[in-house]
NUFIRO-924767 format. One record per residue (C-alpha): x, y, z; residue in three letters. Coordinates in Angstrom, 2 decimals. Example, Ala and Ser with C-alpha at 12.3 -4.5 7.8 and 13.67 -1.06 7.14 Angstrom:
// NUFIRO-924767
<pt xx="12.30" yy="-4.50" zz="7.80" rest="ALA"/>
<pt xx="13.67" yy="-1.06" zz="7.14" rest="SER"/>
This chain:
// NUFIRO-924767
<pt xx="-60.39" yy="-7.10" zz="16.07" rest="MET"/>
<pt xx="-62.11" yy="-10.46" zz="15.96" rest="HIS"/>
<pt xx="-59.71" yy="-13.42" zz="16.02" rest="ILE"/>
<pt xx="-60.70" yy="-16.35" zz="13.81" rest="ASP"/>
<pt xx="-61.53" yy="-19.32" zz="16.12" rest="PRO"/>
<pt xx="-58.98" yy="-21.72" zz="14.56" rest="ASP"/>
<pt xx="-56.38" yy="-19.08" zz="14.97" rest="ILE"/>
<pt xx="-57.42" yy="-18.53" zz="18.55" rest="SER"/>
<pt xx="-57.20" yy="-22.11" zz="19.27" rest="ARG"/>
<pt xx="-53.65" yy="-22.56" zz="17.64" rest="ARG"/>
<pt xx="-52.52" yy="-19.55" zz="19.74" rest="ILE"/>
<pt xx="-53.89" yy="-21.33" zz="22.97" rest="ALA"/>
<pt xx="-52.27" yy="-24.59" zz="22.23" rest="ILE"/>
<pt xx="-49.00" yy="-22.88" zz="21.20" rest="THR"/>
<pt xx="-48.79" yy="-21.10" zz="24.52" rest="LYS"/>
<pt xx="-48.78" yy="-24.11" zz="26.67" rest="LEU"/>
<pt xx="-46.52" yy="-26.10" zz="24.27" rest="LEU"/>
<pt xx="-43.97" yy="-23.34" zz="24.22" rest="MET"/>
<pt xx="-44.02" yy="-23.07" zz="28.00" rest="VAL"/>
<pt xx="-43.50" yy="-26.79" zz="28.21" rest="MET"/>
<pt xx="-40.45" yy="-26.21" zz="26.09" rest="GLY"/>
<pt xx="-39.17" yy="-23.47" zz="28.41" rest="ILE"/>
<pt xx="-39.39" yy="-26.00" zz="31.29" rest="VAL"/>
<pt xx="-37.14" yy="-28.18" zz="29.42" rest="VAL"/>
<pt xx="-34.53" yy="-25.49" zz="28.49" rest="THR"/>
<pt xx="-34.30" yy="-24.69" zz="32.35" rest="HIS"/>
<pt xx="-33.65" yy="-28.18" zz="33.69" rest="ILE"/>
<pt xx="-30.47" yy="-27.71" zz="35.95" rest="PRO"/>
<pt xx="-27.54" yy="-27.53" zz="35.75" rest="PRO"/>
<pt xx="-26.94" yy="-25.12" zz="32.85" rest="TRP"/>
<pt xx="-24.83" yy="-26.56" zz="30.15" rest="LEU"/>
<pt xx="-22.93" yy="-23.96" zz="28.12" rest="ASP"/>
<pt xx="-22.97" yy="-25.12" zz="24.55" rest="ILE"/>
<pt xx="-19.33" yy="-24.12" zz="24.07" rest="THR"/>
<pt xx="-18.51" yy="-26.88" zz="26.66" rest="ASP"/>
<pt xx="-20.62" yy="-29.60" zz="24.95" rest="LEU"/>
<pt xx="-18.49" yy="-32.83" zz="24.73" rest="SER"/>
<pt xx="-20.89" yy="-34.67" zz="22.58" rest="PHE"/>
<pt xx="-21.71" yy="-37.35" zz="24.84" rest="THR"/>
<pt xx="-25.25" yy="-38.87" zz="24.04" rest="THR"/>
<pt xx="-26.88" yy="-37.29" zz="27.06" rest="PRO"/>
<pt xx="-25.13" yy="-33.99" zz="26.67" rest="GLU"/>
<pt xx="-25.95" yy="-33.80" zz="22.87" rest="THR"/>
<pt xx="-29.66" yy="-34.54" zz="23.57" rest="ILE"/>
<pt xx="-29.92" yy="-31.99" zz="26.39" rest="LYS"/>
<pt xx="-28.04" yy="-29.28" zz="24.11" rest="ALA"/>
<pt xx="-30.40" yy="-29.97" zz="21.34" rest="PHE"/>
<pt xx="-33.57" yy="-29.24" zz="23.26" rest="PHE"/>
<pt xx="-31.97" yy="-26.46" zz="25.53" rest="SER"/>
<pt xx="-29.99" yy="-24.68" zz="23.15" rest="HIS"/>
<pt xx="-31.86" yy="-25.26" zz="19.81" rest="ALA"/>
<pt xx="-35.37" yy="-26.72" zz="19.64" rest="LEU"/>
<pt xx="-36.98" yy="-24.79" zz="22.43" rest="PHE"/>
<pt xx="-35.05" yy="-21.52" zz="21.94" rest="ARG"/>
<pt xx="-37.91" yy="-20.83" zz="19.64" rest="ALA"/>
<pt xx="-40.41" yy="-20.70" zz="22.53" rest="ALA"/>
<pt xx="-39.76" yy="-17.14" zz="23.86" rest="VAL"/>
<pt xx="-39.87" yy="-15.44" zz="20.37" rest="PRO"/>
<pt xx="-43.05" yy="-17.12" zz="19.57" rest="ILE"/>
<pt xx="-44.63" yy="-16.21" zz="22.80" rest="LEU"/>
<pt xx="-43.46" yy="-12.63" zz="22.41" rest="ALA"/>
<pt xx="-44.98" yy="-12.52" zz="18.92" rest="ALA"/>
<pt xx="-48.28" yy="-13.87" zz="20.18" rest="ILE"/>
<pt xx="-48.22" yy="-11.24" zz="22.91" rest="SER"/>
<pt xx="-47.84" yy="-8.43" zz="20.44" rest="GLY"/>
<pt xx="-50.55" yy="-9.85" zz="18.29" rest="TYR"/>
<pt xx="-52.97" yy="-10.10" zz="21.07" rest="LEU"/>
<pt xx="-52.19" yy="-6.68" zz="22.46" rest="LEU"/>
<pt xx="-52.76" yy="-4.93" zz="19.22" rest="PHE"/>
<pt xx="-55.75" yy="-7.21" zz="18.24" rest="SER"/>
<pt xx="-57.62" yy="-6.11" zz="21.47" rest="SER"/>
<pt xx="-56.93" yy="-2.39" zz="20.69" rest="LYS"/>
<pt xx="-55.97" yy="-2.14" zz="24.51" rest="LEU"/>
<pt xx="-52.84" yy="0.05" zz="23.28" rest="PHE"/>
<pt xx="-55.20" yy="2.78" zz="22.52" rest="LEU"/>
<pt xx="-55.88" yy="3.52" zz="26.08" rest="ASP"/>
<pt xx="-52.56" yy="3.88" zz="27.88" rest="ILE"/>
<pt xx="-54.04" yy="4.27" zz="31.33" rest="LYS"/>
<pt xx="-56.13" yy="1.01" zz="31.05" rest="LYS"/>
<pt xx="-53.09" yy="-0.76" zz="29.43" rest="LEU"/>
<pt xx="-50.95" yy="0.21" zz="32.42" rest="LEU"/>
<pt xx="-53.42" yy="-0.87" zz="34.86" rest="THR"/>
<pt xx="-54.00" yy="-4.21" zz="33.24" rest="LYS"/>
<pt xx="-50.26" yy="-5.11" zz="32.65" rest="LYS"/>
<pt xx="-49.29" yy="-4.06" zz="35.98" rest="PHE"/>
<pt xx="-52.00" yy="-6.45" zz="37.53" rest="ARG"/>
<pt xx="-51.24" yy="-9.28" zz="34.90" rest="SER"/>
<pt xx="-47.54" yy="-8.90" zz="34.67" rest="ILE"/>
<pt xx="-45.76" yy="-7.00" zz="37.56" rest="ILE"/>
<pt xx="-47.84" yy="-8.45" zz="40.48" rest="ILE"/>
<pt xx="-47.13" yy="-12.11" zz="39.48" rest="PRO"/>
<pt xx="-43.50" yy="-11.11" zz="38.82" rest="LEU"/>
<pt xx="-43.10" yy="-10.02" zz="42.50" rest="ILE"/>
<pt xx="-45.22" yy="-12.63" zz="43.94" rest="ILE"/>
<pt xx="-43.26" yy="-15.53" zz="42.20" rest="TRP"/>
<pt xx="-39.90" yy="-13.96" zz="42.87" rest="ASN"/>
<pt xx="-40.18" yy="-12.85" zz="46.60" rest="LEU"/>
<pt xx="-40.73" yy="-16.18" zz="48.32" rest="PRO"/>
<pt xx="-37.96" yy="-17.78" zz="46.32" rest="PHE"/>
<pt xx="-35.71" yy="-14.86" zz="47.05" rest="ALA"/>
<pt xx="-36.45" yy="-15.50" zz="50.82" rest="ILE"/>
<pt xx="-35.62" yy="-19.18" zz="50.42" rest="ILE"/>
<pt xx="-32.39" yy="-18.58" zz="48.51" rest="ILE"/>
<pt xx="-31.48" yy="-15.92" zz="51.35" rest="PHE"/>
<pt xx="-32.06" yy="-18.48" zz="54.06" rest="LEU"/>
<pt xx="-30.06" yy="-21.11" zz="52.20" rest="LEU"/>
<pt xx="-27.15" yy="-18.78" zz="51.44" rest="GLN"/>
<pt xx="-27.03" yy="-17.78" zz="55.09" rest="SER"/>
<pt xx="-25.90" yy="-21.41" zz="55.75" rest="PHE"/>
<pt xx="-23.99" yy="-22.03" zz="52.48" rest="ASP"/>
<pt xx="-22.65" yy="-18.89" zz="50.65" rest="SER"/>
<pt xx="-22.19" yy="-20.91" zz="47.58" rest="ASN"/>
<pt xx="-25.77" yy="-21.70" zz="46.87" rest="ILE"/>
<pt xx="-27.19" yy="-19.99" zz="43.68" rest="TYR"/>
<pt xx="-24.51" yy="-17.32" zz="43.65" rest="THR"/>
<pt xx="-24.06" yy="-17.52" zz="40.06" rest="SER"/>
<pt xx="-27.28" yy="-15.93" zz="39.77" rest="HIS"/>
<pt xx="-27.83" yy="-13.67" zz="42.87" rest="HIS"/>
<pt xx="-26.12" yy="-13.04" zz="46.00" rest="THR"/>
<pt xx="-28.84" yy="-12.21" zz="48.64" rest="LEU"/>
<pt xx="-26.94" yy="-12.91" zz="51.81" rest="TYR"/>
<pt xx="-25.84" yy="-10.70" zz="53.42" rest="PRO"/>
<pt xx="-28.81" yy="-8.34" zz="52.69" rest="PHE"/>
<pt xx="-28.36" yy="-5.80" zz="50.09" rest="SER"/>
<pt xx="-31.20" yy="-3.62" zz="49.03" rest="LEU"/>
<pt xx="-29.89" yy="-3.27" zz="45.34" rest="SER"/>
<pt xx="-29.56" yy="-6.98" zz="45.12" rest="ASN"/>
<pt xx="-33.02" yy="-7.65" zz="46.43" rest="TRP"/>
<pt xx="-34.57" yy="-5.06" zz="44.30" rest="LEU"/>
<pt xx="-33.10" yy="-6.80" zz="41.16" rest="ILE"/>
<pt xx="-33.87" yy="-10.22" zz="42.39" rest="ALA"/>
<pt xx="-37.59" yy="-9.47" zz="43.04" rest="VAL"/>
<pt xx="-38.47" yy="-6.96" zz="40.48" rest="THR"/>
<pt xx="-35.72" yy="-7.53" zz="37.68" rest="ALA"/>
<pt xx="-35.52" yy="-3.74" zz="37.42" rest="VAL"/>
<pt xx="-32.19" yy="-3.84" zz="35.62" rest="ILE"/>
<pt xx="-31.38" yy="-7.54" zz="35.14" rest="ASP"/>
<pt xx="-32.88" yy="-11.07" zz="35.36" rest="SER"/>
<pt xx="-34.70" yy="-11.79" zz="38.63" rest="PRO"/>
<pt xx="-34.05" yy="-14.59" zz="41.08" rest="ILE"/>
<pt xx="-36.64" yy="-16.63" zz="39.25" rest="ASN"/>
<pt xx="-34.69" yy="-16.21" zz="36.16" rest="ALA"/>
<pt xx="-37.12" yy="-17.06" zz="33.44" rest="PRO"/>
<pt xx="-39.50" yy="-14.24" zz="34.63" rest="LEU"/>
<pt xx="-37.23" yy="-11.92" zz="32.89" rest="TYR"/>
<pt xx="-39.71" yy="-12.37" zz="30.05" rest="PHE"/>
<pt xx="-42.46" yy="-10.72" zz="32.27" rest="LEU"/>
<pt xx="-40.19" yy="-7.71" zz="33.03" rest="ARG"/>
<pt xx="-39.30" yy="-7.30" zz="29.32" rest="ASP"/>
<pt xx="-42.83" yy="-7.84" zz="28.21" rest="LEU"/>
<pt xx="-44.11" yy="-5.04" zz="30.49" rest="PHE"/>
<pt xx="-41.57" yy="-2.69" zz="29.13" rest="VAL"/>
<pt xx="-42.27" yy="-3.51" zz="25.53" rest="ILE"/>
<pt xx="-46.05" yy="-3.47" zz="26.15" rest="SER"/>
<pt xx="-45.61" yy="0.02" zz="27.57" rest="MET"/>
<pt xx="-43.34" yy="1.24" zz="24.68" rest="LEU"/>
<pt xx="-45.35" yy="-0.19" zz="21.91" rest="ALA"/>
<pt xx="-48.20" yy="2.31" zz="21.83" rest="PRO"/>
<pt xx="-45.86" yy="5.24" zz="21.59" rest="PHE"/>
<pt xx="-43.56" yy="3.48" zz="18.95" rest="TYR"/>
<pt xx="-46.73" yy="2.70" zz="16.93" rest="TRP"/>
<pt xx="-47.80" yy="6.44" zz="16.95" rest="MET"/>
<pt xx="-44.58" yy="7.18" zz="15.19" rest="LEU"/>
<pt xx="-44.63" yy="4.41" zz="12.51" rest="PHE"/>
<pt xx="-48.31" yy="3.40" zz="12.08" rest="LYS"/>
<pt xx="-48.31" yy="4.99" zz="8.66" rest="ASN"/>
<pt xx="-44.94" yy="3.41" zz="7.70" rest="VAL"/>
<pt xx="-45.07" yy="0.11" zz="9.71" rest="PRO"/>
<pt xx="-42.33" yy="-1.60" zz="7.78" rest="TYR"/>
<pt xx="-40.05" yy="1.33" zz="8.28" rest="VAL"/>
<pt xx="-40.80" yy="0.71" zz="11.99" rest="GLY"/>
<pt xx="-39.62" yy="-2.89" zz="11.57" rest="LEU"/>
<pt xx="-36.46" yy="-1.54" zz="9.96" rest="ALA"/>
<pt xx="-35.84" yy="0.89" zz="12.97" rest="VAL"/>
<pt xx="-36.55" yy="-1.98" zz="15.42" rest="VAL"/>
<pt xx="-34.10" yy="-4.32" zz="13.70" rest="LEU"/>
<pt xx="-31.42" yy="-1.39" zz="13.89" rest="ILE"/>
<pt xx="-32.13" yy="-0.86" zz="17.62" rest="ILE"/>
<pt xx="-31.76" yy="-4.69" zz="18.13" rest="PHE"/>
<pt xx="-28.53" yy="-5.14" zz="16.01" rest="TYR"/>
<pt xx="-26.73" yy="-2.38" zz="17.64" rest="PHE"/>
<pt xx="-28.25" yy="-2.86" zz="21.18" rest="ASN"/>
<pt xx="-29.30" yy="0.75" zz="21.13" rest="LEU"/>
<pt xx="-31.93" yy="0.30" zz="24.04" rest="ASP"/>
<pt xx="-29.11" yy="-0.67" zz="26.53" rest="GLY"/>
<pt xx="-30.69" yy="-2.24" zz="29.57" rest="ASP"/>
<pt xx="-34.20" yy="-1.14" zz="28.80" rest="ILE"/>
<pt xx="-35.05" yy="-4.56" zz="27.24" rest="ILE"/>
<pt xx="-32.91" yy="-7.34" zz="28.53" rest="LEU"/>
<pt xx="-33.46" yy="-9.58" zz="25.54" rest="ARG"/>
<pt xx="-33.51" yy="-7.23" zz="22.51" rest="ASP"/>
<pt xx="-34.86" yy="-9.97" zz="20.15" rest="SER"/>
<pt xx="-38.08" yy="-9.84" zz="22.07" rest="MET"/>
<pt xx="-38.94" yy="-6.42" zz="20.79" rest="PHE"/>
<pt xx="-38.37" yy="-7.76" zz="17.23" rest="VAL"/>
<pt xx="-40.63" yy="-10.75" zz="17.45" rest="THR"/>
<pt xx="-43.19" yy="-8.64" zz="19.50" rest="PHE"/>
<pt xx="-43.19" yy="-6.38" zz="16.59" rest="TYR"/>
<pt xx="-43.78" yy="-9.12" zz="14.15" rest="PHE"/>
<pt xx="-46.96" yy="-9.89" zz="16.29" rest="GLY"/>
<pt xx="-47.90" yy="-6.16" zz="15.93" rest="ILE"/>
<pt xx="-47.50" yy="-6.35" zz="12.16" rest="LEU"/>
<pt xx="-49.50" yy="-9.48" zz="12.12" rest="ALA"/>
<pt xx="-52.39" yy="-7.77" zz="13.75" rest="SER"/>
<pt xx="-52.34" yy="-4.33" zz="12.14" rest="THR"/>
<pt xx="-51.50" yy="-5.40" zz="8.74" rest="GLN"/>
<pt xx="-53.87" yy="-8.32" zz="8.74" rest="GLN"/>
<pt xx="-51.36" yy="-10.90" zz="7.78" rest="TRP"/>
<pt xx="-52.85" yy="-14.29" zz="6.52" rest="ASN"/>
<pt xx="-51.72" yy="-16.39" zz="9.55" rest="LEU"/>
<pt xx="-52.39" yy="-19.43" zz="7.49" rest="ARG"/>
<pt xx="-50.32" yy="-18.46" zz="4.51" rest="SER"/>
<pt xx="-47.33" yy="-20.60" zz="5.36" rest="LEU"/>
<pt xx="-49.41" yy="-23.61" zz="6.45" rest="ASP"/>
<pt xx="-48.97" yy="-25.27" zz="3.12" rest="LYS"/>
<pt xx="-45.13" yy="-25.35" zz="3.63" rest="TYR"/>
<pt xx="-45.44" yy="-26.44" zz="7.31" rest="ALA"/>
<pt xx="-43.43" yy="-29.63" zz="6.81" rest="TYR"/>
<pt xx="-40.60" yy="-28.01" zz="4.61" rest="SER"/>
<pt xx="-40.37" yy="-25.18" zz="7.16" rest="LEU"/>
<pt xx="-40.10" yy="-27.67" zz="10.00" rest="LEU"/>
<pt xx="-37.47" yy="-29.60" zz="8.34" rest="ILE"/>
<pt xx="-35.56" yy="-26.42" zz="7.88" rest="ILE"/>
<pt xx="-35.99" yy="-25.56" zz="11.49" rest="PHE"/>
<pt xx="-34.83" yy="-28.97" zz="12.70" rest="LEU"/>
<pt xx="-31.64" yy="-28.82" zz="10.44" rest="PHE"/>
<pt xx="-30.89" yy="-25.32" zz="11.97" rest="ALA"/>
<pt xx="-31.30" yy="-26.81" zz="15.43" rest="CYS"/>
<pt xx="-28.83" yy="-29.69" zz="14.44" rest="ILE"/>
<pt xx="-26.33" yy="-27.28" zz="12.98" rest="TYR"/>
<pt xx="-26.41" yy="-25.12" zz="16.20" rest="ILE"/>
<pt xx="-25.60" yy="-28.15" zz="18.44" rest="VAL"/>
<pt xx="-22.90" yy="-29.59" zz="15.94" rest="TYR"/>
<pt xx="-21.21" yy="-26.20" zz="15.44" rest="ASP"/>
<pt xx="-21.59" yy="-25.27" zz="19.17" rest="LYS"/>
<pt xx="-23.18" yy="-21.92" zz="18.06" rest="ILE"/>
<pt xx="-23.67" yy="-19.55" zz="21.08" rest="ASP"/>
<pt xx="-25.07" yy="-16.53" zz="19.31" rest="ASN"/>
<pt xx="-28.40" yy="-17.72" zz="18.08" rest="LYS"/>
<pt xx="-30.18" yy="-14.38" zz="17.62" rest="GLU"/>
<pt xx="-30.79" yy="-14.69" zz="13.92" rest="THR"/>
<pt xx="-32.30" yy="-18.25" zz="14.52" rest="PHE"/>
<pt xx="-34.33" yy="-16.85" zz="17.43" rest="ILE"/>
<pt xx="-35.80" yy="-14.01" zz="15.50" rest="ILE"/>
<pt xx="-37.04" yy="-15.90" zz="12.47" rest="PHE"/>
<pt xx="-37.90" yy="-19.27" zz="14.36" rest="SER"/>
<pt xx="-41.64" yy="-18.17" zz="14.69" rest="PRO"/>
<pt xx="-41.98" yy="-18.32" zz="10.92" rest="PHE"/>
<pt xx="-40.71" yy="-21.78" zz="10.86" rest="LEU"/>
<pt xx="-42.68" yy="-23.06" zz="13.80" rest="ILE"/>
<pt xx="-46.02" yy="-21.51" zz="13.50" rest="TRP"/>
<pt xx="-47.13" yy="-23.26" zz="10.42" rest="PRO"/>
<pt xx="-46.06" yy="-26.66" zz="11.77" rest="ALA"/>
<pt xx="-48.36" yy="-26.14" zz="14.73" rest="LEU"/>
<pt xx="-51.42" yy="-26.17" zz="12.32" rest="SER"/>
<pt xx="-50.88" yy="-29.87" zz="12.03" rest="LYS"/>
<pt xx="-51.65" yy="-30.63" zz="15.71" rest="ILE"/>
<pt xx="-54.68" yy="-28.12" zz="16.28" rest="VAL"/>
<pt xx="-57.26" yy="-30.64" zz="16.08" rest="TYR"/>
<pt xx="-55.38" yy="-33.87" zz="17.18" rest="THR"/>
<pt xx="-55.50" yy="-35.69" zz="20.56" rest="PRO"/>
<pt xx="-52.25" yy="-33.61" zz="21.54" rest="LEU"/>
<pt xx="-54.03" yy="-30.45" zz="20.51" rest="GLY"/>
<pt xx="-57.12" yy="-31.42" zz="22.75" rest="ASP"/>
<pt xx="-54.82" yy="-32.04" zz="25.64" rest="PHE"/>
<pt xx="-53.05" yy="-28.73" zz="25.14" rest="LEU"/>
<pt xx="-56.26" yy="-26.65" zz="24.79" rest="ALA"/>
<pt xx="-57.71" yy="-28.37" zz="27.89" rest="LYS"/>
<pt xx="-54.78" yy="-27.37" zz="30.13" rest="TYR"/>
<pt xx="-53.57" yy="-24.08" zz="28.44" rest="THR"/>
<pt xx="-55.29" yy="-22.01" zz="30.99" rest="LYS"/>
<pt xx="-52.52" yy="-23.30" zz="33.44" rest="TYR"/>
<pt xx="-49.72" yy="-22.33" zz="31.07" rest="SER"/>
<pt xx="-48.93" yy="-19.08" zz="32.85" rest="PHE"/>
<pt xx="-48.86" yy="-20.83" zz="36.26" rest="LEU"/>
<pt xx="-46.49" yy="-23.45" zz="34.81" rest="LEU"/>
<pt xx="-44.18" yy="-20.63" zz="33.42" rest="PHE"/>
<pt xx="-44.24" yy="-18.86" zz="36.78" rest="LEU"/>
<pt xx="-43.51" yy="-21.93" zz="38.92" rest="SER"/>
<pt xx="-41.34" yy="-24.27" zz="37.04" rest="HIS"/>
<pt xx="-37.91" yy="-23.01" zz="37.96" rest="LEU"/>
<pt xx="-38.55" yy="-23.01" zz="41.80" rest="PRO"/>
<pt xx="-39.91" yy="-26.58" zz="41.68" rest="ILE"/>
<pt xx="-37.01" yy="-27.82" zz="39.57" rest="MET"/>
<pt xx="-34.64" yy="-26.05" zz="41.83" rest="PHE"/>
<pt xx="-36.01" yy="-28.29" zz="44.59" rest="VAL"/>
<pt xx="-35.97" yy="-31.37" zz="42.52" rest="PHE"/>
<pt xx="-32.32" yy="-30.78" zz="41.70" rest="TYR"/>
<pt xx="-31.28" yy="-30.25" zz="45.27" rest="LYS"/>
<pt xx="-32.96" yy="-33.61" zz="46.17" rest="ILE"/>
<pt xx="-31.24" yy="-35.20" zz="43.06" rest="PHE"/>
<pt xx="-27.86" yy="-34.11" zz="44.37" rest="LEU"/>
<pt xx="-28.54" yy="-35.54" zz="47.86" rest="ILE"/>
<pt xx="-29.96" yy="-39.10" zz="46.81" rest="ILE"/>
<pt xx="-28.64" yy="-39.22" zz="43.07" rest="GLY"/>
<pt xx="-25.57" yy="-41.17" zz="43.50" rest="ASP"/>
<pt xx="-27.07" yy="-44.14" zz="41.86" rest="ASN"/>
<pt xx="-29.51" yy="-42.33" zz="39.69" rest="ILE"/>
<pt xx="-28.23" yy="-41.35" zz="36.19" rest="PRO"/>
<pt xx="-28.46" yy="-37.70" zz="35.53" rest="TYR"/>
<pt xx="-30.50" yy="-38.36" zz="32.21" rest="PHE"/>
<pt xx="-33.12" yy="-39.91" zz="34.40" rest="VAL"/>
<pt xx="-33.39" yy="-36.84" zz="36.36" rest="PHE"/>
<pt xx="-33.49" yy="-34.71" zz="33.10" rest="TRP"/>
<pt xx="-36.24" yy="-36.80" zz="31.60" rest="PHE"/>
<pt xx="-38.41" yy="-37.09" zz="34.72" rest="ILE"/>
<pt xx="-38.14" yy="-33.73" zz="36.50" rest="SER"/>
<pt xx="-39.97" yy="-31.75" zz="33.68" rest="PRO"/>
<pt xx="-42.72" yy="-34.38" zz="33.52" rest="LEU"/>
<pt xx="-43.27" yy="-33.99" zz="37.25" rest="ILE"/>
<pt xx="-42.90" yy="-30.21" zz="37.22" rest="THR"/>
<pt xx="-45.64" yy="-29.96" zz="34.35" rest="ILE"/>
<pt xx="-47.90" yy="-32.37" zz="36.25" rest="TYR"/>
<pt xx="-47.68" yy="-30.53" zz="39.36" rest="LEU"/>
<pt xx="-48.38" yy="-27.09" zz="37.71" rest="ALA"/>
<pt xx="-51.07" yy="-28.38" zz="35.48" rest="LEU"/>
<pt xx="-52.98" yy="-30.84" zz="37.77" rest="VAL"/>
<pt xx="-51.94" yy="-30.30" zz="41.49" rest="ILE"/>
<pt xx="-51.15" yy="-26.75" zz="42.13" rest="ILE"/>
<pt xx="-54.40" yy="-25.42" zz="40.40" rest="PRO"/>
<pt xx="-56.29" yy="-27.23" zz="43.15" rest="LYS"/>
<pt xx="-55.29" yy="-24.28" zz="45.36" rest="ILE"/>
<pt xx="-57.69" yy="-22.18" zz="43.28" rest="GLU"/>
<pt xx="-60.62" yy="-23.89" zz="44.86" rest="TYR"/>
<pt xx="-59.26" yy="-23.39" zz="48.42" rest="LEU"/>
<pt xx="-57.95" yy="-19.81" zz="47.92" rest="PHE"/>
<pt xx="-59.68" yy="-18.35" zz="44.70" rest="PRO"/>
<pt xx="-58.76" yy="-14.75" zz="45.46" rest="SER"/>
<pt xx="-55.00" yy="-15.37" zz="46.38" rest="ALA"/>
<pt xx="-54.66" yy="-17.90" zz="43.21" rest="TYR"/>
<pt xx="-56.20" yy="-15.32" zz="40.84" rest="LYS"/>
<pt xx="-53.83" yy="-12.66" zz="42.18" rest="LEU"/>
<pt xx="-50.79" yy="-14.73" zz="41.83" rest="SER"/>
<pt xx="-51.46" yy="-15.41" zz="38.28" rest="VAL"/>
<pt xx="-52.26" yy="-11.89" zz="37.28" rest="GLY"/>
<pt xx="-56.23" yy="-12.28" zz="37.26" rest="GLY"/>
<pt xx="-56.03" yy="-15.22" zz="34.65" rest="ARG"/>
């Protein structure tokens, strides 16, 4: 299916903008919203990490579903498996294994390092398998759970569509039931991803008018921002309803930046959005360890503000230079992108 150039550009800039938002949500240390004390720095951090950029993953999942079904790749299961293994599983392993080795070495000296995520020292095959492949839980490079779930959903989607292609909205109802009652168990780690992925499937197969809500862009954005404020104010931990419907509130607003200087910047660097996604957590882990060593006289909020900017700069400008030195290795590490 041909994708309108304007929609294609909006998708491209959305990818990078949402990944930048994911970077912000993962600035260490993690702050549980139920422990929010409403100091100004904590409130600002909670607004971005627990509300505003919680829309990033559902939007990316919806885009993934839309692109998969627009490409018709789901019609060839063998080709789909081959492509998704190369573009998802290989980067998943490549960007987890070195980080796992680093954490293993650090834990051999200090058993308290990163144990809230994974205990890799002493060596345990099951723990390492989970840490590197995310087979039943989030990997050591935690945000890459998205890749694990995306692979699973991409493999299930063609079979699911065979059952419901003649009654697509019945299929949506079934997806919502599976999500609500967690009927998939640990097959999908973040159940809401399947729901928003299916929205993308519907957008493609039912030929939704992806501009239909643009005229309400500002109103929907205001609703979204008020929802974000309410989440922080009321310390809402379960945000699943907000997460599921956030793409409908954000997508129209993005139409306003497509042909702006910001849109031009995002379009220029969007080809490195996947690299930013893969690399941001290990980079910020290093920055945070440095901050803990030298940060006695540096306010945490300075670190919170600067670390994602440096991380984004490294991933968009510096690290891609490796592509010129080791093009084959670089291409392999980003799944052939």
